[in-house]
N, C-alpha and C positions, 0 to 999 in steps of 0.2 A: 333206384337209389343209386349213387354215385359209392365207390367203393376203395378205398387205400388203403394200402399195408405197410408197415415200416418193421423191419428186424436189427435185434443188434445183440450181441455175445456181451453181457456181463459177468466179471471173474470174482463171484462168489454162488453160493448153494443156494436152490429154487426158495429156499424156507428163508433166508436171507431178503432175497430180492422182494418177495411176496410181502413179507412185514413190511417194506416200504411203500410197495404201491398200495396196498390195503388201506394206509393212512390217507382219505382221500382229501382231507383239505390240506394238506402240506403239498398238491399238487401246488398252488398260487406260487409258492416260493422255488419252484423246478422249473418256472417257463415265465419267459419276459412278457407273453399274448397273455397270459393269466390273469386278470386285476385280480381276483378272490375268487373265493369257494364257501358259500354259506351251508352249513349243515342245517338240515331243515328235520331232521330226526326222521324215524325208520327208514333208514338208509336209501336218505334223499338227500341231494344237495340240489344249490342252484349256483352257476357257474357263470362269471361274470370276464368275458374277453371281447380282448380288441386285436383287432384282425382285417386285415385287408380294406383299412382306414373305416372301419366301422366299428361300434361296439354291437357284442353280442350277448344276448343272457339265456339262459335254457336251463330247465331244472330236469334232474337227472336221476333217476332210481338204480341202484346196485341191483341186476338181478339175479349174478350167482357169486358167490363169497366161496370158492373152492381151493382153500390152501393147500399147497402152495402151488397148482396147478391152472388155475383159472379168476379171472374176476370179470366180469362181464358187466354191463350197464346200459340202459337205456332213456332215452328221453321220453318226459312226459309232459312239454309244455316248454314253446320256443322251438327252436330251430331242429327240425326232428333228425336224431341221429344216435344210432347204436353201435357199440365195438366191446373188444376185449382185450385184455392181456391173455396170451395164454405162454406159459413158461414150461421148457424142457430142459431138463437136465440134459448137458454137453460135457464132453473131458476140459473145455476152458473154463465151466462154471454153468451158467445158465442162460438159455438159448430166449429172448423175448420177442413175443411176435404181437404186434400192434395190429389190429383189423379195426376199422372204422370204415360205416356206412354213413352217410348223410342224405337229406332232401331237402333242399329249398323250395318253396310254392312259389316267389317272384322271381318272373323268368328272365328277367331283365338282372338282377341281383345275383339268380344262378351262374348266368354265363360268367359272371366278372368273379366266384367264387372259383366255379370251375375251375379256370386258368392258373387261381392262386391256390387251391386246397392241397395239391401234391406236394408243391414245395414247402406250402406252410404247415401242414400235418409234419411233414417231414423234421421241419426244424422244429417244433415244439417237440414232437417223439423224441428226438437227438437229444433236445434239451434237458425233457424230463429223466430221459435213459442215462445223461451222462452225470446228472447232478444226483440220482438215487444211487449211479456207482460212486460216487466221490463220500458219500453219507458210508457204503458199505466195509 
C-alpha cells in the first residue's frame, strides 16, 4: 500500500476542528474533487470523487471516532484505502495530520495514480483543511 501524509495547523482548539471533521457528508463541500458523499447508515459512506481524469467510487466505514483526537476510516468497497485524521493541541491551535494508505489492483491505473496521488491528496487535504478553517 502507498502511504501519503499531509499536515496543517488550524487556529482553533481540537474540539472545534473535530466537530467539523466528523461531519463526513460535508467533505463534498470542502473539496472540488469530491463530487458527493452519500450516507449509507451505520457509519458508512459512499464517496464519489473525480480525479486524474477518472471517476472513482468507494464505500468507507468509520472505524474510529475518538473525539477530539482521532477519526479513522477504511474502505469496504471500491478503491482500497484507509486513513485517519489525528488532532494534536499545539500553542497555535490544532495540528491536523492526515495519513492515507491506498492500493489499486490494476497496475496500469496504479502507475498513473501513484504519479498523481501525492500532489492530488495534498491538494484535497489542503482544500478540506482550508475550508474547515474558514468555518471555525
